[in-house]
N, C-alpha and C positions, 0 to 999 in steps of 0.2 A: 702472056697474060698476067702472070706472077710478078713481072716487073712493075705493073700497075697498082698491084695489091700490098706489095712489101716494099720496105726501104731497103737500101743497099746492104745494110748488115743482115737484117731478116733474110733478104734474098740469098745472100752467100751462106747462111746457115742452112736454109731449106735445100738449096742445090748442092751442097757439100756431101758426096757419097763415097769418098776414098779412105775412110778410116774412122775411128773413133773421133768424136767431137763433144766438148762441153761448152755449153752456152752460159755464160755468165752475165746476168742482167738485173737491174733492179725492178721493184714492183711496177706494174703498168707499163711496162716497155714491150709487151707482146711476146712473151716467152710461150705461152699456151697457144697463141696464133701461129708462131713459128713451128711448134710441135704439130699443130693440126695440119698446116700446109705442108710440112715435111712428109706427113703420111700420104696426103693426097699426091704429092709430088711422086712418091715411091710408086703408088699405084697406077700413075700415069705413065711411068717409066716401065710398066710391064710386070711388076712384082705382085705376085698373088696376094690377096688380104691374109690368108692364113700364114704366110711367111713374115708377117710383121707382128711383133709384140710390143705393146704399149702399155706401160705400168704407171698408174696414177696412186695418190693416197686416199681418195675419197670416190665413191660411186657417182657423186654428182659431177665430179670433174670428168670421169670417164663417159658418162651419159652426155654431157655437153659436148665434149670433142668428137663422140661418134655421131652427134647429130649435125655438127658443123661439117665433118667429113662427108656424111651422106648427102648434104646439100650442094657439095662440090662434084664428087664422083658418083653419087647414086646410092640409094640405101642398100641394093643388092651387094655391092661391093664392101660397103661398110660393115654389113652383118657378119661378115666372116673373119673381121679381124680379131686378134687375140688381144683384147683391150679390156682393161679392168683394173682393180686395185690389186696390190700385191698379193693380199689373202684370197681373193676370189679366183685370180689366176692360178696361184699355187694349188688351191683346193681342186681345181679342174684337173691340173695334172696329177695330184694325189689320188683322186677317184679313178683316174685311168690306170694308175699303177700301184694300186693299194696292196696288192697281194705281195709285192715285192717288201714291204715293210710291216708285214702282220696284221693289215687291216682287210676289211671287206669294202668293196667300192661304194657301198651306201651308208658309209660311217657318218654318225651324227657330229655336228660342230657345236660344242657347247659354248654359250655366251658366258659373260662375267658372272651371272646369276647361277647357272648351271655349275659352274666351277666352283663358286663360294659354297654353294649347297654341298658338293662333294667334300671340299676340305673341312667344313663344319662337321660333317659326319664323321670324317676320319680323326679329327682332334678329340671327338667324343669317344670313338671306338678305341683309340690308344691310350685314353684316359689321361690326356695331357691337359695342363693347366691353361685355360683358355685366357688367363691375363698375361701369362709369359708367351704362350703360342697364340697370339692375337690373329684372328681371322684375316684381316686385311693385310696384315704384315706378312702372314705365311703365303697368301696369294701373290703379293708383290715380289716375295723372294723366289717363288716358283717361277713366275713371269721372268725376272731377272735370270734365272739360270737357264731357261731355254732360250732368251734372247741372246745369250752369251755362249749358245750351242753346248751346254753343259747337261748331258744326260745324267739320270742319277748316278751311273757308273763313274762318269768322269767327275761328277760333283764330289763323290766319295773320294776319288784318287787325288783330289785337290787339297793339300795341306792347308793352304790360305783359306779355303772354304770351311774346312773342319775347325781351322783356329777361330775363324769368325763366328762360327755357330757356338763353340764353347764360350767365347768372350760375352755373345749377346744371350746367353743363358737358353739357348735353344739347341742343345747338343743331339737332339734326335730328329732334327729337321730333315736330314737326309733320308731317315726312315720314312717320314710323313711324305716326302717328295717321291720316294721310290713307290710307295703304295698308292699315292695318287695316280701315279703314271700306269701302275698295273691295273688299277680299276678302270682308268679310262680305255686301256687297249681291251680288257675284258668286256666292256660295254661297247665296243667298236665306236669310240667317241674320241675326238680331238678338240682341244680348246684353240683359240685363236692363235696361240704362241706356237702350238704344235704344227700349224700350217707352214710356219717358217722352219722349225726344227726338223720335221720330218721331210721336207723338201731337199734340205741340205744333205741329211742322212740318205735318202733315196739316190741322190746324184754321186755321193761319195762312194757307196757301197755297189752301185751299179753303172759303171762307166759306160756299158753299152746303152743303157737308157738315156744318160747324159748326152752321149753322142748322137742319139735320135733326135733329141731336142735341139742340140746345137745346129744341126743339119736342117731341121724344119725352118728355125726362125734366121731369115737373112738380114733382118734388121731389128734391134732392140733400142726403144725410146723410153726413156724414164723422165716423168714430171718431177719437179722439185727433188732432184736427186740427193741434195744436201742433206735431206731430212731422212735418208735411208739409215737403218740401224746396221749393225755388223751382220746379222744373218740375212737380211735383204741383200746388202752388198756382195755377200759371198755368193748367193744364188745368182745374181746378175753376172758377176765375174765369171762363174763356171759357165754359164750359157754363152757368154760372148767369147769364151776362149776357143780356140780352133787348133 
């Protein structure tokens, strides 16, 4: 059946199951088609849907892929796939394991507006000059730190970070960042960047939990892998390591 639906290169990519593979292809060449049929092929080979992790960058892409797969293998099988955006899948994991990182399972996820509101209140509380500690700049710097897996403690320990703060006339940014994280945790809340940061922390500090998810997922597929940032890449690498 697949022979009639895929060209030779696509067929080879779909049916190859002997180790890691990277598909490099241009726009419109059928990368999503390959990923879709790869998942369907694995299900037809006897893998349970819950053993397959498929990560995308948008909810739209995940929904479209799940719809295509359901049309091939049935909606019952497709519904149990671990398929979604990096953030939605990692939020699902964090809700199950929240107590291991100091949160409750029903934590709130702050959007950009929530995050900005908290930062604004902290700038005012700390009596900082809002022309020097500009709201958008502070939000971007917090996001940058988290996406580079720099907790407030690691940020303070970095001479480069401290030097950069001094040069940019924001010498107490580390205090602002620390207080921001403390307030989030006290409110049982994470922002979008925390979903990546805390998943890395969870796996680093709890090798038994990491091992459980490594054993759960027999296959990990990532759409548009070239767009992953460092935090996303490290999580995938940890899950794929055996």
